[in-house]
C-alpha positions in Angstrom: 5.1 24.6 -4.9 1.5 25.9 -5.4 -1.3 24.0 -7.1 -1.3 26.2 -10.2 2.4 25.7 -10.9 2.1 22.0 -10.2 -0.7 21.7 -12.8 1.3 23.8 -15.3 4.4 21.6 -14.7 2.3 18.5 -15.4 0.6 20.1 -18.4 -2.9 19.6 -17.0 -5.6 21.9 -15.9 -6.1 22.8 -12.3 -9.4 20.9 -12.4 -7.6 17.8 -13.6 -5.0 18.1 -10.9 -7.7 18.4 -8.2 -9.6 15.4 -9.7 -6.5 13.3 -9.8 -5.6 14.2 -6.2 -9.1 13.4 -5.0 -9.2 10.1 -6.9 -5.8 9.1 -5.3 -7.0 10.0 -1.8 -10.3 8.2 -2.2 -8.4 5.1 -3.5 -6.1 5.3 -0.4 -9.1 5.4 1.9 -10.7 2.5 0.2 -7.5 0.5 0.4 -7.1 1.3 4.1 -10.7 0.1 4.7 -10.1 -3.1 2.7 -6.9 -3.9 4.6 -8.6 -3.1 8.0 -11.4 -5.5 7.2 -9.0 -8.2 6.1 -6.9 -7.7 9.3 -10.0 -8.2 11.4 -10.5 -11.6 9.7 -7.0 -12.7 10.5 -6.0 -15.2 13.2 -2.7 -14.6 14.9 -2.5 -18.1 16.3 -3.1 -19.7 12.9 -0.5 -17.4 11.4 2.0 -18.4 14.0 1.2 -22.1 13.5 2.1 -21.7 9.8 5.3 -19.9 10.6 6.2 -22.7 13.1 6.3 -25.1 10.1 9.1 -23.2 8.4 12.5 -24.9 9.0 15.0 -22.9 11.0 17.8 -23.0 8.5 20.0 -20.4 6.9 19.0 -19.3 3.4 21.0 -20.4 0.4 24.0 -18.2 -0.4 22.3 -16.6 -3.4 19.3 -15.6 -1.2 21.3 -13.8 1.5 21.4 -10.1 1.8 
C-alpha cells in the first residue's frame, strides 16, 4: 500500500499522515531511551533478592492458565 492511498483510506492529508508517522517514531525513540536509562539504574542482585522472597507455591486454581 502506498502512502497516498493510506492517507486516503484514513481520510487525512498526506502531510497529516507523515506528521503522525514522524510523531509515532519520535515517541518510540524517546521511550527506548527512557527504558534504556531506567535499565542502567537497575540492580540484578537486588531484583533477584526480591524474587527470592516469593514463596514457591502453585497459584490458586483461578489464577492458573
